C-alpha positions, 0 to 999 in steps of 0.5 A: 500500500502506498500514497502517490501524487501526480501532476500532468500539465499541458502548459509550458511549466508545472503548476507547482514547484518541487517543494510545494509538490512534496508538501502535497505528497506529504499529506499521504505520508501515513499511506507510505511511511517507509520511503519517499521518492520523486521524479520530474519528467520534462516540464509537464509531468511530476510524480511523487510516491510514499511507500509502504513496502510489502513486496520486495522491500529492497530498492528494486521495488521503489517508485516511481518506476520506469519500464525496462526500455523507458517507454513507461513510468508508473506509480502504483498503489495496491497488490497484484496477486497473480503477478508471478504467474504473469511473469511466466507468460512474459519472455523476459529474464532481466528482473531487478527484483520480485515486486509486482510493480516491476511485473506491471512495467514489463507487461506494459511494454509487451502487451500495452495498457489495456491488455495488461490491466485486464490481466491483473488480479488484485487491488490497485490504483495506477497512473501510467505515463507513456513517454512516446505518446505523452499520454497519461492513464489513470486506472482503478481495480475492477472492484474499487478496493483502492481509491484514485482521485483526480482534478481536471480543468482542461489544463492541469491534471492532478491525480492522487491517493487522497481527495484532500491532495487534489483539493489542496492543489492551487488549481482546485483549492478555490473550486466551489461545491457541486450542489448535485454531488452535495445532495448525493452525499447528504443522501448516501453519506459518502462520495461515490465514484466518479464524483468529487464534492468540488467542481472539476474534481472526480474519482476513477470508477471501479474497472475504468481506464481514463487516458489524457493526451497531450492536447487535453483530450480525455477518453474513458473505458470500462474494462470490467463491470460486474455482470447484472444477469447470469444465465445459469446457476448452481442450484444444488446446495451441496454443489454450491457449497463445495464450489465456493469453499474450494474457491475461498481456499484458492483466493486466500492462498493466492493473497498470502504473498508478502515479505512482511508479517501478515494476519487477519481481522476476526470479528466473529461474523461469518465472513471473517471467520471463513477467511481465517479458517482458510488462512489457517490452512496455508499460514500455520502461525496465523495471527488474528485481531479482534476488538471487544466492547462492553456492549452485550448487544454489539460485542462479538469478541467472545464468539471470535474467541471461540473461532480462534480457539477452535482453529488454534489461532494466535488471537489478540483481543483489545477490550475497550469500554465506551469511554476508552473507545471515545478517547480515540475519536480525534485520531479516527476522525483524522483519517477522514480525508474526504467526506465519509459518514460511516461512524463504524470507521472508529472500530475499524480504525481501532482494529487496524491500530491493534493489528499494526502493532504486529503485522503490516498486512491484514485480511478482512471479510468485506464483500461477503454481504454484497456477493452472497446476499447478507443484508436484511434489505434483500429480504425487505425489498424482495418480500413485497415483490408480488405487490410492487407493480400495483398502483401506488394507492393500492400498495398503500392500502395493502401496507395499512391493512397488513399493519392493522392485522399483523403489525407488518409481519408480512409487508413493510414500508418499503412497499410504499416506495415508487419502485424497487430500485427507489426502495433499495436506494432509500434504505441507504439514506438516513437523512429524512427529507423533511430535515434535508429540505429545511437544512438546504432549501436550495437543494430541494429542486436539485437533481442527483447527477445524471451519471449516478446510476447505481439504483437504476433498474426496472421493477421485476416480478421475478425474485432471482432477477430482483436479487441480481439487480440488487446485488449489482446496486449493493456492489457499486453502492454500499460496498464502495462506502465500506471499502472507502471506510476500510481504506481510510481507517487502515491506511491512517495506521499504515496497514494494508488490508486485503479483501479475498472475497473481492478477488476477481475469481471469487467475484465470478464464482459468486455469480454462478451460485443461485441467489435463492440459496441465500434468500428468504426469511433468516436465510442471509448468506446461507451458503457461507453459513453452511460452509462455516458450520461444516468447518467449525461445528463446535461454534453454534450458528449465529442466530442474531447478526451483530456488528461492532458499533459505538453508542453514538446516540448517547455520545452526541447527548453527552461526551460529544455534545460540546464538540459537535455543537461547536463544530456544526454551529461555528463552521462556515456554512455559506459554501453549502447553503445550509440554514444554521437555525435548522442545525440548531434545531436538529441538535436540540431535538437530538439532545432532548431525546425527541428523535435520534438524529445521529446519522444526519448530524454525523453526516454534517460533522464529516462534511464540516470537520 
């Protein structure tokens, strides 16, 4: 893992001198604390790199790195798990070391940009400069695990690992807030690609290559996108479990390449426990890291301990009470280099801090919920499928009747949404419209960006089709938010986190399994649950899904009350068009206990911090 900064200027000289450029590069120092390197390529291109040395820690792995014939120069953040296999396909025998970065440079010379990128299995953000054509390409991995931000005003391109590096550049430091993107952030609580909050700032999409030429012409290419539909499925439960179990082992084994100590997060949930059970097969002295709390509702450490003991793992548990967790608030919030309102960033920061004491690489279970239907909302939307195509008035009547007769045991409020897609999108928004309209009246008539198509699908009466639509939306919606949280929290601790469920082969394998095997009341992720129970039968199957959380509702009424009040009321709200009196009212309503407004208040805090 690393942090980089690139400037590509179409004028006769760089916008930044070297010293100022290095100042901006330093903003990502925690992403790569091991070394810093800089390269100036003519007057048009300069590249800087902060390295977290994982593969080939010698000077042979330093970046920026040029290809053997000097045609390409690259900076690269991530890991390529199949790079040694790629070397076997190349007719080249003069490697200086064994880094995946060097493998990429040779691939580029032999295969070119597009074929090279399609061959990579890993997580990566990559900037490639072609000295011959004077073209510069920005590339992001197929799942969006690693971030890549950029600013482009038709003259100066700035590309970086962190959004604040772009907005601190003189070409973008005075840019106004984009109202459409602001509204999207307030509704979805993070900035999804391809958007940046400020004008002329952007993100590279997962699976995208963007190329700029010397005349300022920009091209976009999606080299991979998650398929929506699958034509055939493995519908036999045992066959599906055997297939997925073998694939989990395969991808975990592939992701163990490292020249530094490696471990894993273990929460006690299905996904991380499965990853760790495979890790134990190939990495005998496995170290796992768990955060425990004093909350009986949210604490998973005891269950994680059962898994660790069953697998004979070296487990480190950090038990904290709410007051102790709160003591790390400022540290964790410093990790937010962009607006990102997921307060589980705090426990993620803590487990990353814990792991970094002993390892530099950790495997996580992220991605399992999206690929194997682990969220309650798949059922919440799907259970209404027979009625969603009815006229709105009739749907309201059915909802009211079910509420009166059964307390909504059969139907739910999701049925009232105008479509299945809007219902799914609405489940991700914790900022009620009445508060949003009062806070930002100028945004009431503002539409979301046209390019935002995450929840864009037609109603269907077929459950399999609906589940595939929803999985695609979760992959490019909620999962992207989770990946940003993990990246921010882990890199603030200079820790690389790998995501085996988002290995390219694992993603493709998940699409082959019949969605109905993990769909139904209390059947979330049933395929994965069955595999885990077969592997570790001594640990009872989880009946209630938990998740390490924090008591933010209470904190905002007590310990964090002065901080939030000062931050939200003293901030300059003019650039956002927010109504200060509405914020005052929101704070008062939350403090008095009339409503729980932790989500909208934290969304504002993450924006204004």
